[in-house]
FIDRENVO-236803 format. One record per residue (C-alpha): residue number from 1; z, x negated, y; residue in one letter. Coordinates in Angstrom, 1 decimal. Each point is the difference from the previous one (the first is absolute). Layout:
N
<r NUM, <Z, X, Y>, "A">
...
This chain:
444
<r 1, <26.2, 26.9, 24.3>, "X">
<r 2, <1.2, -3.1, -1.6>, "X">
<r 3, <-1.1, -3.3, 1.2>, "X">
<r 4, <-3.0, -1.9, -1.9>, "X">
<r 5, <0.5, -3.7, -0.8>, "X">
<r 6, <-2.4, -1.9, 1.9>, "X">
<r 7, <-2.2, -2.5, -2.0>, "X">
<r 8, <-3.5, -0.4, -1.0>, "X">
<r 9, <-1.8, 3.1, 0.7>, "X">
<r 10, <-2.8, 0.0, -2.5>, "X">
<r 11, <0.2, 1.5, -3.5>, "X">
<r 12, <-2.3, -1.0, -2.6>, "X">
<r 13, <-1.3, 1.6, -3.1>, "X">
<r 14, <1.1, -1.6, -3.2>, "X">
<r 15, <-1.5, 2.4, -2.5>, "X">
<r 16, <-2.5, 3.1, -0.2>, "X">
<r 17, <-0.1, 2.3, -3.0>, "X">
<r 18, <-2.6, 2.6, -0.2>, "X">
<r 19, <-0.9, 2.9, -2.2>, "X">
<r 20, <-3.0, 2.2, 0.1>, "X">
<r 21, <-1.1, -1.0, 3.5>, "X">
<r 22, <-3.8, -0.5, 0.5>, "X">
<r 23, <-1.4, -2.2, -2.6>, "X">
<r 24, <3.3, -1.2, -1.3>, "X">
<r 25, <1.4, 1.5, -3.2>, "X">
<r 26, <3.4, -2.0, 0.1>, "X">
<r 27, <0.1, -3.5, 1.6>, "X">
<r 28, <2.5, -2.2, 1.9>, "X">
<r 29, <-0.4, -2.6, 2.6>, "X">
<r 30, <2.7, -2.7, 0.6>, "X">
<r 31, <-0.4, -1.4, 3.4>, "X">
<r 32, <1.0, -3.1, 1.7>, "X">
<r 33, <-0.2, -1.1, 3.7>, "X">
<r 34, <-3.7, -0.7, -0.4>, "X">
<r 35, <-2.1, 1.9, -2.4>, "X">
<r 36, <-3.7, 0.1, -0.9>, "X">
<r 37, <-1.4, 2.8, -2.1>, "X">
<r 38, <-3.1, -1.4, -1.6>, "X">
<r 39, <-2.8, 2.4, -1.7>, "X">
<r 40, <-3.6, 1.1, -0.2>, "X">
<r 41, <-1.4, 2.8, 2.2>, "X">
<r 42, <1.3, 3.4, -1.2>, "X">
<r 43, <2.7, -1.6, -1.9>, "X">
<r 44, <2.8, 1.9, 2.1>, "X">
<r 45, <1.1, -2.5, 2.5>, "X">
<r 46, <-0.5, 2.4, 3.0>, "X">
<r 47, <2.1, 2.7, -2.1>, "X">
<r 48, <3.0, -2.3, 0.1>, "X">
<r 49, <-0.3, 0.3, 3.8>, "X">
<r 50, <-0.3, 3.6, 0.0>, "X">
<r 51, <3.7, 0.2, -1.5>, "X">
<r 52, <1.1, -1.5, 3.3>, "X">
<r 53, <-2.3, 2.2, 2.1>, "X">
<r 54, <1.2, 3.1, -1.8>, "X">
<r 55, <3.6, -0.8, 0.4>, "X">
<r 56, <-0.6, -1.0, 3.6>, "X">
<r 57, <-1.9, 3.4, 0.7>, "X">
<r 58, <2.9, 1.8, -1.4>, "X">
<r 59, <2.1, -1.8, 2.7>, "X">
<r 60, <-2.3, 0.6, 2.8>, "X">
<r 61, <-1.7, 3.5, -0.9>, "X">
<r 62, <2.2, 1.7, -2.6>, "X">
<r 63, <-0.6, 0.5, -3.9>, "X">
<r 64, <-2.7, 2.7, 0.3>, "X">
<r 65, <-2.1, -1.9, 2.5>, "X">
<r 66, <0.4, -3.3, -2.2>, "X">
<r 67, <-1.4, 1.8, -3.1>, "X">
<r 68, <-2.8, 1.3, 2.1>, "X">
<r 69, <-0.8, -3.5, 1.5>, "X">
<r 70, <-0.4, -1.2, -3.6>, "X">
<r 71, <-2.6, 2.5, -0.7>, "X">
<r 72, <2.5, 2.6, -1.6>, "X">
<r 73, <2.0, -0.1, -3.1>, "X">
<r 74, <-3.4, -0.4, -2.0>, "X">
<r 75, <-0.5, -3.4, 1.6>, "X">
<r 76, <3.7, -1.0, 0.3>, "X">
<r 77, <0.5, 0.2, -3.9>, "X">
<r 78, <-1.9, -1.7, -2.7>, "X">
<r 79, <-3.0, 2.2, -0.7>, "X">
<r 80, <0.2, -0.5, -3.8>, "X">
<r 81, <3.9, 0.8, 0.0>, "X">
<r 82, <-0.2, 2.8, 2.5>, "X">
<r 83, <3.1, 2.1, 0.6>, "X">
<r 84, <1.3, -0.2, -3.5>, "X">
<r 85, <2.4, -2.7, 1.0>, "X">
<r 86, <1.7, -0.7, 3.3>, "X">
<r 87, <-1.1, -2.5, 2.4>, "X">
<r 88, <2.8, -2.6, 0.6>, "X">
<r 89, <0.4, -3.0, 2.3>, "X">
<r 90, <2.9, -2.3, 0.0>, "X">
<r 91, <0.8, -2.7, 2.6>, "X">
<r 92, <2.7, -2.5, -0.6>, "X">
<r 93, <0.6, -1.9, 3.2>, "X">
<r 94, <2.0, -3.1, 1.2>, "X">
<r 95, <2.1, 1.5, 2.6>, "X">
<r 96, <1.8, -1.8, 2.9>, "X">
<r 97, <3.7, 0.7, 1.6>, "X">
<r 98, <1.9, 3.0, -0.6>, "X">
<r 99, <2.6, 1.9, 2.1>, "X">
<r 100, <3.5, -0.8, 1.6>, "X">
<r 101, <2.2, 2.6, -1.7>, "X">
<r 102, <3.4, -1.0, 1.8>, "X">
<r 103, <0.0, -2.1, 2.8>, "X">
<r 104, <3.1, -1.9, 1.2>, "X">
<r 105, <0.3, -2.5, 2.9>, "X">
<r 106, <-0.2, -3.3, -2.0>, "X">
<r 107, <-1.3, 1.3, -3.4>, "X">
<r 108, <-2.1, 3.0, -1.3>, "X">
<r 109, <-0.7, 1.5, -3.2>, "X">
<r 110, <-3.6, 0.2, -0.8>, "X">
<r 111, <-2.5, 1.5, -2.7>, "X">
<r 112, <-2.4, -2.6, -0.7>, "X">
<r 113, <-3.1, 1.6, -1.6>, "X">
<r 114, <-1.3, -1.9, -3.0>, "X">
<r 115, <-2.8, 2.1, -1.5>, "X">
<r 116, <-2.1, 3.0, 1.2>, "X">
<r 117, <-2.2, 2.1, -2.2>, "X">
<r 118, <-1.9, 3.0, 1.3>, "X">
<r 119, <-2.0, 2.4, -2.4>, "X">
<r 120, <-2.0, 3.1, 0.6>, "X">
<r 121, <-1.2, 2.2, -2.8>, "X">
<r 122, <-2.6, 2.4, 0.5>, "X">
<r 123, <-0.8, 2.9, -2.3>, "X">
<r 124, <-2.8, 2.5, 0.5>, "X">
<r 125, <-0.2, 3.5, -1.3>, "X">
<r 126, <-3.3, 1.6, 1.6>, "X">
<r 127, <0.2, -0.5, 3.7>, "X">
<r 128, <3.9, -0.3, -0.1>, "X">
<r 129, <1.5, -3.4, -0.1>, "X">
<r 130, <3.6, -0.9, -0.8>, "X">
<r 131, <1.2, -3.3, 1.5>, "X">
<r 132, <2.9, -1.8, -1.4>, "X">
<r 133, <1.4, -2.9, 1.8>, "X">
<r 134, <2.7, -2.7, -0.9>, "X">
<r 135, <1.8, -2.8, 2.0>, "X">
<r 136, <2.1, -2.5, -1.8>, "X">
<r 137, <2.1, -2.6, 1.8>, "X">
<r 138, <2.3, -2.6, -1.2>, "X">
<r 139, <2.4, -2.0, 2.3>, "X">
<r 140, <2.7, -2.4, 0.4>, "X">
<r 141, <3.0, 0.9, 1.9>, "X">
<r 142, <1.1, -3.0, 2.1>, "X">
<r 143, <2.4, -1.3, 2.5>, "X">
<r 144, <-2.0, -1.5, 2.9>, "X">
<r 145, <0.2, -1.2, 3.6>, "X">
<r 146, <-2.6, 0.4, 2.8>, "X">
<r 147, <-1.7, -3.4, 1.0>, "X">
<r 148, <-2.4, 0.8, 2.8>, "X">
<r 149, <-2.5, 2.7, -1.1>, "X">
<r 150, <1.0, -0.1, -3.8>, "X">
<r 151, <2.7, 0.5, -2.4>, "X">
<r 152, <1.2, -3.0, -2.0>, "X">
<r 153, <1.6, 0.9, -3.3>, "X">
<r 154, <3.5, -1.4, -0.5>, "X">
<r 155, <0.7, 1.4, -3.4>, "X">
<r 156, <-1.5, 2.6, -2.5>, "X">
<r 157, <2.8, 2.5, -1.0>, "X">
<r 158, <-2.0, 2.5, -2.1>, "X">
<r 159, <-3.3, 1.7, -0.7>, "X">
<r 160, <-1.4, 3.3, -0.5>, "X">
<r 161, <-3.2, 2.2, -0.1>, "X">
<r 162, <-1.4, 3.4, 1.1>, "X">
<r 163, <-2.8, 2.0, -1.3>, "X">
<r 164, <-1.6, 3.0, 2.0>, "X">
<r 165, <-2.4, 2.6, -1.5>, "X">
<r 166, <-1.7, 2.3, 2.1>, "X">
<r 167, <-2.4, 2.8, -1.3>, "X">
<r 168, <-2.4, 1.7, 2.5>, "X">
<r 169, <1.9, -1.2, 3.0>, "X">
<r 170, <2.8, 2.4, -0.6>, "X">
<r 171, <2.0, -0.5, -3.4>, "X">
<r 172, <1.7, -3.2, -0.1>, "X">
<r 173, <2.6, -1.7, -2.0>, "X">
<r 174, <1.8, -3.2, 0.8>, "X">
<r 175, <2.1, -2.3, -2.6>, "X">
<r 176, <2.4, -2.5, 1.4>, "X">
<r 177, <1.6, -3.0, -1.8>, "X">
<r 178, <2.5, -1.3, 1.9>, "X">
<r 179, <3.2, -2.3, -0.7>, "X">
<r 180, <2.6, 2.5, 0.7>, "X">
<r 181, <2.9, -2.3, 0.1>, "X">
<r 182, <-2.1, -2.1, 2.7>, "X">
<r 183, <-0.5, 3.1, 2.1>, "X">
<r 184, <3.8, 0.8, -0.1>, "X">
<r 185, <1.2, -3.5, 0.7>, "X">
<r 186, <-2.3, -0.4, 3.1>, "X">
<r 187, <0.3, 3.8, 1.1>, "X">
<r 188, <-3.6, 0.4, -0.3>, "X">
<r 189, <-1.5, 3.6, 0.2>, "X">
<r 190, <-2.7, 0.7, -2.5>, "X">
<r 191, <-1.8, 2.1, 2.3>, "X">
<r 192, <-1.3, -3.2, 1.4>, "X">
<r 193, <-2.1, -0.4, -3.3>, "X">
<r 194, <-1.6, 3.6, 0.3>, "X">
<r 195, <-3.0, 1.5, 1.3>, "X">
<r 196, <-0.4, 0.8, 3.8>, "X">
<r 197, <1.3, 3.5, 1.1>, "X">
<r 198, <-3.4, 1.6, -0.3>, "X">
<r 199, <-0.4, -0.8, -3.6>, "X">
<r 200, <3.8, 0.6, -0.7>, "X">
<r 201, <-0.3, 3.6, 1.3>, "X">
<r 202, <-2.6, 0.7, -2.9>, "X">
<r 203, <2.7, -0.3, -2.3>, "X">
<r 204, <1.6, 3.3, 1.3>, "X">
<r 205, <-3.1, 1.9, -1.0>, "X">
<r 206, <-3.5, 0.6, 1.7>, "X">
<r 207, <-2.3, 3.1, -0.3>, "X">
<r 208, <-3.0, -2.2, 0.4>, "X">
<r 209, <-2.0, -0.7, -3.3>, "X">
<r 210, <-1.9, -3.0, 1.6>, "X">
<r 211, <0.3, -2.2, 3.2>, "X">
<r 212, <-2.4, -2.9, -0.4>, "X">
<r 213, <1.1, -1.0, 3.6>, "X">
<r 214, <3.4, -0.7, -1.5>, "X">
<r 215, <-1.1, -2.7, -2.6>, "X">
<r 216, <1.8, -3.2, -0.5>, "X">
<r 217, <-2.9, -2.3, 1.0>, "X">
<r 218, <-0.3, 1.9, 3.4>, "X">
<r 219, <3.9, 0.0, 0.8>, "X">
<r 220, <2.8, -2.4, 0.4>, "X">
<r 221, <2.5, 0.7, -2.8>, "X">
<r 222, <2.9, -1.9, -1.6>, "X">
<r 223, <0.1, -3.2, 2.0>, "X">
<r 224, <-1.5, 0.6, 3.3>, "X">
<r 225, <-1.4, -3.4, 0.7>, "X">
<r 226, <-1.4, -0.9, -3.7>, "X">
<r 227, <-1.6, 3.3, -0.5>, "X">
<r 228, <-1.3, 0.5, 3.3>, "X">
<r 229, <-1.7, -3.4, -0.7>, "X">
<r 230, <-1.5, 1.3, -3.1>, "X">
<r 231, <-1.8, 2.7, 2.1>, "X">
<r 232, <-0.8, -2.4, 2.7>, "X">
<r 233, <-1.3, -2.7, -2.6>, "X">
<r 234, <-2.4, 2.3, -1.4>, "X">
<r 235, <-1.1, 1.2, 3.7>, "X">
<r 236, <-0.3, -3.4, 1.2>, "X">
<r 237, <-2.3, -1.2, -2.8>, "X">
<r 238, <-3.8, -0.4, 0.8>, "X">
<r 239, <-3.0, -0.3, -2.3>, "X">
<r 240, <-2.5, -1.8, 1.9>, "X">
<r 241, <-3.8, 0.0, -1.1>, "X">
<r 242, <-1.7, -1.4, 3.1>, "X">
<r 243, <-3.4, 1.6, 1.1>, "X">
<r 244, <-1.5, -2.9, 2.1>, "X">
<r 245, <-2.7, 2.2, 1.7>, "X">
<r 246, <3.0, 2.2, 1.4>, "X">
<r 247, <2.0, -3.0, 1.1>, "X">
<r 248, <-2.8, -1.4, 2.1>, "X">
<r 249, <-0.3, 3.1, 2.0>, "X">
<r 250, <1.7, 0.7, 3.5>, "X">
<r 251, <3.0, 2.4, 0.1>, "X">
<r 252, <1.9, 1.9, 2.5>, "X">
<r 253, <3.1, -1.9, 1.5>, "X">
<r 254, <2.1, 3.0, -0.8>, "X">
<r 255, <0.8, 0.1, -3.8>, "X">
<r 256, <2.2, -1.0, -2.9>, "X">
<r 257, <2.1, -3.3, 0.6>, "X">
<r 258, <-0.4, -0.9, -3.7>, "X">
<r 259, <-3.2, -1.2, -1.7>, "X">
<r 260, <-2.1, 3.0, -1.7>, "X">
<r 261, <-0.3, -0.6, -3.8>, "X">
<r 262, <-3.7, -0.3, 0.5>, "X">
<r 263, <0.5, -2.3, 2.8>, "X">
<r 264, <-2.1, 2.4, 2.3>, "X">
<r 265, <2.5, -0.5, 3.0>, "X">
<r 266, <-0.1, -3.7, -0.2>, "X">
<r 267, <-1.0, -0.7, 3.5>, "X">
<r 268, <2.9, 2.3, 1.4>, "X">
<r 269, <2.6, -2.2, -2.2>, "X">
<r 270, <-1.5, -3.3, 1.3>, "X">
<r 271, <0.2, 1.3, 3.5>, "X">
<r 272, <3.7, 0.5, -0.6>, "X">
<r 273, <0.3, -3.2, -1.5>, "X">
<r 274, <-1.9, -2.1, 2.4>, "X">
<r 275, <2.2, 1.2, 2.8>, "X">
<r 276, <2.8, -2.2, -1.1>, "X">
<r 277, <-0.6, -3.7, 0.2>, "X">
<r 278, <2.1, -1.0, -3.0>, "X">
<r 279, <-1.6, 2.7, -2.1>, "X">
<r 280, <-3.5, -0.9, 1.0>, "X">
<r 281, <0.7, -3.6, -0.8>, "X">
<r 282, <1.3, 0.8, -3.4>, "X">
<r 283, <-2.9, 2.3, -0.7>, "X">
<r 284, <-2.5, -2.9, 1.0>, "X">
<r 285, <1.9, -2.5, -2.1>, "X">
<r 286, <-0.3, 2.3, -3.3>, "X">
<r 287, <-3.5, 0.7, 0.4>, "X">
<r 288, <-0.7, -3.6, 0.9>, "X">
<r 289, <1.7, -1.1, -3.4>, "X">
<r 290, <-2.8, 1.9, -1.7>, "X">
<r 291, <-2.8, -0.3, 2.5>, "X">
<r 292, <0.6, -3.3, 2.0>, "X">
<r 293, <-2.8, 0.7, 2.6>, "X">
<r 294, <1.6, 3.1, 1.1>, "X">
<r 295, <1.9, -1.2, 3.1>, "X">
<r 296, <1.1, 3.5, 1.5>, "X">
<r 297, <-0.3, 3.8, -0.1>, "X">
<r 298, <-0.7, 1.7, 3.1>, "X">
<r 299, <0.3, 3.8, 0.8>, "X">
<r 300, <-2.2, 1.7, 2.7>, "X">
<r 301, <0.4, 3.3, 1.6>, "X">
<r 302, <-2.9, 2.0, 0.9>, "X">
<r 303, <-0.4, 2.9, 2.7>, "X">
<r 304, <0.3, 2.6, -2.5>, "X">
<r 305, <3.8, -1.1, -0.7>, "X">
<r 306, <-1.3, -1.5, -3.4>, "X">
<r 307, <0.5, -3.4, -1.1>, "X">
<r 308, <-1.8, -2.4, -2.3>, "X">
<r 309, <0.8, -3.6, -1.1>, "X">
<r 310, <-1.7, -3.4, 0.3>, "X">
<r 311, <0.4, -3.1, -2.2>, "X">
<r 312, <-0.2, -3.4, 1.6>, "X">
<r 313, <-1.5, -2.9, -1.9>, "X">
<r 314, <0.4, -3.6, 0.8>, "X">
<r 315, <-2.0, -2.5, -1.6>, "X">
<r 316, <0.3, -3.9, -0.5>, "X">
<r 317, <-1.9, -0.6, 3.3>, "X">
<r 318, <2.7, 2.1, 1.8>, "X">
<r 319, <-2.5, 2.7, 0.9>, "X">
<r 320, <1.6, 3.4, 0.0>, "X">
<r 321, <-1.8, 3.2, -0.5>, "X">
<r 322, <1.1, 3.8, -0.1>, "X">
<r 323, <-1.5, 2.5, -2.7>, "X">
<r 324, <0.9, 3.6, 0.2>, "X">
<r 325, <1.2, 1.6, -3.1>, "X">
<r 326, <-3.1, 1.8, -0.4>, "X">
<r 327, <-1.7, -3.7, -0.9>, "X">
<r 328, <2.8, -1.1, -2.0>, "X">
<r 329, <-0.3, -0.4, -3.8>, "X">
<r 330, <1.5, 2.4, -2.1>, "X">
<r 331, <2.2, -2.7, -1.6>, "X">
<r 332, <1.4, -1.0, 3.4>, "X">
<r 333, <1.0, 3.7, 0.8>, "X">
<r 334, <1.4, 0.3, -3.3>, "X">
<r 335, <2.2, -3.1, 0.4>, "X">
<r 336, <0.9, 1.2, 3.4>, "X">
<r 337, <1.3, 3.3, -1.4>, "X">
<r 338, <1.7, -1.5, -2.9>, "X">
<r 339, <2.0, -2.4, 2.4>, "X">
<r 340, <1.1, 2.9, 2.2>, "X">
<r 341, <1.2, 1.8, -2.9>, "X">
<r 342, <1.8, -2.8, -1.5>, "X">
<r 343, <1.7, -1.5, 3.0>, "X">
<r 344, <0.1, 2.7, 3.0>, "X">
<r 345, <1.1, 3.3, -2.0>, "X">
<r 346, <3.6, -0.6, 0.2>, "X">
<r 347, <1.2, 3.5, -0.9>, "X">
<r 348, <-1.9, -0.2, -3.6>, "X">
<r 349, <2.1, -0.5, -3.1>, "X">
<r 350, <-2.9, -0.3, -2.6>, "X">
<r 351, <-3.7, -0.8, 0.7>, "X">
<r 352, <-2.6, 0.9, -2.6>, "X">
<r 353, <-3.5, -1.4, 0.5>, "X">
<r 354, <-2.9, 1.1, -2.1>, "X">
<r 355, <-2.5, -2.6, -0.6>, "X">
<r 356, <0.8, -2.1, 2.9>, "X">
<r 357, <-2.3, -2.7, -1.0>, "X">
<r 358, <-3.0, 2.1, 1.1>, "X">
<r 359, <-2.6, -1.8, 2.2>, "X">
<r 360, <2.0, -3.2, 0.0>, "X">
<r 361, <-1.1, -3.4, -1.5>, "X">
<r 362, <1.6, -1.0, -3.1>, "X">
<r 363, <1.1, -3.3, 1.5>, "X">
<r 364, <2.2, 2.0, 2.6>, "X">
<r 365, <1.6, 2.1, -2.7>, "X">
<r 366, <2.5, -2.5, -0.8>, "X">
<r 367, <1.4, 0.0, 3.8>, "X">
<r 368, <0.1, 3.7, -0.1>, "X">
<r 369, <2.0, 0.1, -3.1>, "X">
<r 370, <2.3, -2.6, 1.7>, "X">
<r 371, <0.4, 2.0, 2.9>, "X">
<r 372, <0.9, 3.0, -2.1>, "X">
<r 373, <2.7, -2.2, -2.0>, "X">
<r 374, <1.5, -1.2, 3.3>, "X">
<r 375, <0.5, 3.7, 1.2>, "X">
<r 376, <1.3, 1.4, -3.5>, "X">
<r 377, <3.0, -2.1, 0.4>, "X">
<r 378, <1.1, 2.8, 2.4>, "X">
<r 379, <-2.2, 2.9, -0.9>, "X">
<r 380, <-1.5, 1.0, -3.3>, "X">
<r 381, <-3.7, -0.5, -0.5>, "X">
<r 382, <-2.2, 1.7, -2.4>, "X">
<r 383, <-3.6, -0.6, -0.4>, "X">
<r 384, <-3.0, 1.3, -2.2>, "X">
<r 385, <-3.0, -2.0, -0.8>, "X">
<r 386, <-2.9, -0.4, -2.5>, "X">
<r 387, <-1.1, -3.4, 1.2>, "X">
<r 388, <0.4, -2.7, -2.4>, "X">
<r 389, <0.2, -2.8, 2.7>, "X">
<r 390, <3.1, 1.4, 1.3>, "X">
<r 391, <1.7, -0.4, -3.2>, "X">
<r 392, <-0.1, -3.7, 0.2>, "X">
<r 393, <2.9, -0.4, 2.7>, "X">
<r 394, <2.4, 2.5, -1.5>, "X">
<r 395, <2.9, -0.6, -2.4>, "X">
<r 396, <-0.2, 2.2, -3.3>, "X">
<r 397, <3.5, 1.1, 0.8>, "X">
<r 398, <-1.5, 2.0, 3.0>, "X">
<r 399, <-2.7, 1.5, -1.8>, "X">
<r 400, <-0.5, 3.5, -1.6>, "X">
<r 401, <-3.3, 0.7, -2.0>, "X">
<r 402, <-1.2, 3.5, -0.2>, "X">
<r 403, <-2.6, 1.4, -2.1>, "X">
<r 404, <-1.5, 3.5, -0.9>, "X">
<r 405, <0.0, 0.4, -3.6>, "X">
<r 406, <-2.4, 1.8, -2.2>, "X">
<r 407, <2.3, 3.1, 0.0>, "X">
<r 408, <-0.4, 0.2, 3.8>, "X">
<r 409, <3.6, -1.2, 0.8>, "X">
<r 410, <0.9, -3.0, 2.3>, "X">
<r 411, <1.9, -2.5, -1.8>, "X">
<r 412, <2.3, -2.8, 1.5>, "X">
<r 413, <0.9, -3.4, -1.2>, "X">
<r 414, <2.2, -2.8, 1.7>, "X">
<r 415, <-1.7, -3.2, -1.3>, "X">
<r 416, <3.3, -2.0, 0.3>, "X">
<r 417, <1.6, 2.4, -2.5>, "X">
<r 418, <-3.0, 0.2, -2.3>, "X">
<r 419, <0.0, -1.9, -3.3>, "X">
<r 420, <-3.9, 0.1, -0.2>, "X">
<r 421, <-0.1, -1.5, 3.5>, "X">
<r 422, <2.5, -2.9, -0.9>, "X">
<r 423, <-2.2, -1.0, -3.0>, "X">
<r 424, <-3.2, -0.1, 2.1>, "X">
<r 425, <1.9, -2.1, 2.8>, "X">
<r 426, <1.3, -2.3, -2.6>, "X">
<r 427, <-3.6, -0.6, -1.2>, "X">
<r 428, <-1.2, -1.2, 3.6>, "X">
<r 429, <-1.5, 3.3, 1.0>, "X">
<r 430, <0.7, 0.9, 3.6>, "X">
<r 431, <0.7, 3.3, 1.6>, "X">
<r 432, <-3.6, 0.3, 1.4>, "X">
<r 433, <-1.4, -0.3, -3.4>, "X">
<r 434, <2.4, 2.4, -1.5>, "X">
<r 435, <-0.7, 2.6, 2.8>, "X">
<r 436, <-3.7, -0.3, -0.1>, "X">
<r 437, <-0.4, 0.1, -3.7>, "X">
<r 438, <2.5, 2.9, -0.1>, "X">
<r 439, <1.9, -1.8, -2.9>, "X">
<r 440, <3.6, 1.1, 0.7>, "X">
<r 441, <-0.6, 3.6, -1.1>, "X">
<r 442, <-1.1, -0.8, -3.4>, "X">
<r 443, <1.7, 2.0, -2.6>, "X">
<r 444, <0.6, -2.8, -2.5>, "X">
């Protein structure tokens, strides 16, 4: 196994292109570090998140189960289009690092990945499904030296690309574009750029017609670190929709160490956080930025080995009171869960939030967004909303409008790239007015 170049361990999604998926006929999302998807109820906002959930379910549970979890193929595809056309999802990601392909004592030859594009194409015929995947990577070949935990580039000496296609997990083809003169000069074996041994064996022939456990999305392929992290990036993404009633209830001490997407194990996560003094102080500080009278969070253990949490409130006369979660407002619970997701879920690459402003007073929305923007410097943040108040504190460059047309298809528009939007802004209309009055989707 070749060694991964160490560095930033978080990939981010730059583009999502979808065809015949739920309410989408054919749409594209161009994403940044921080993103807000705005649309009315039923516009298709949640269906965007279903793309990520579907891919994550493939990684976690396999293709057949992932389709079943969407309600079957009938609910995976657009109901108007049906199986007349394939369902297709394309992810263009911002990768990090690459691989050492030849290591020397002082300097090494490294393959530094520049672009990574994954696509999956599902064609249905009756109950049968044919899956075609592709993975494209472009890279620079560089001379580098190790500096602590990272490789520092000294000189770029070439570039190349590879494209892998895999059908039904068994029939694969790989194209390599490599500078042959460079390989000869530095005595590099092109096997370094090929698939792992398992996939390479498929080239010799296989009698299996399908093996969905061998999909590209589920397995490391060309460059071990980078492709492994494609799988891990999808697996380590969370779509949060906090259920404040569930989050208030006591839970058993034994359970997941990461926050459930509905927040139902919040007391357990707070129990783990508050055991560490520095983490506990950080939690209190972040909550206090939004709710100043919250001076602490305490977790109590009950005789049945369950835990529940309390919030300490300190007022101007320095009187301190404790309130159990069951007596806290839904807004306080929601804010606490959001802060845990943002600042204490260290292994997550991409965080999705469905209507995070629910139960939160409009005056606090600016603070919530500022915390999200802070975290987005390291992790990608994507949230949905239909609340006009939240638009006031968002740059148009970070907004995607979505609307369900009369034909039933969801349509997307990036305001900053739309000429109609630019005209409205030049006439002193603000983003909130344009959104509330549904003006950006005007045909003329």
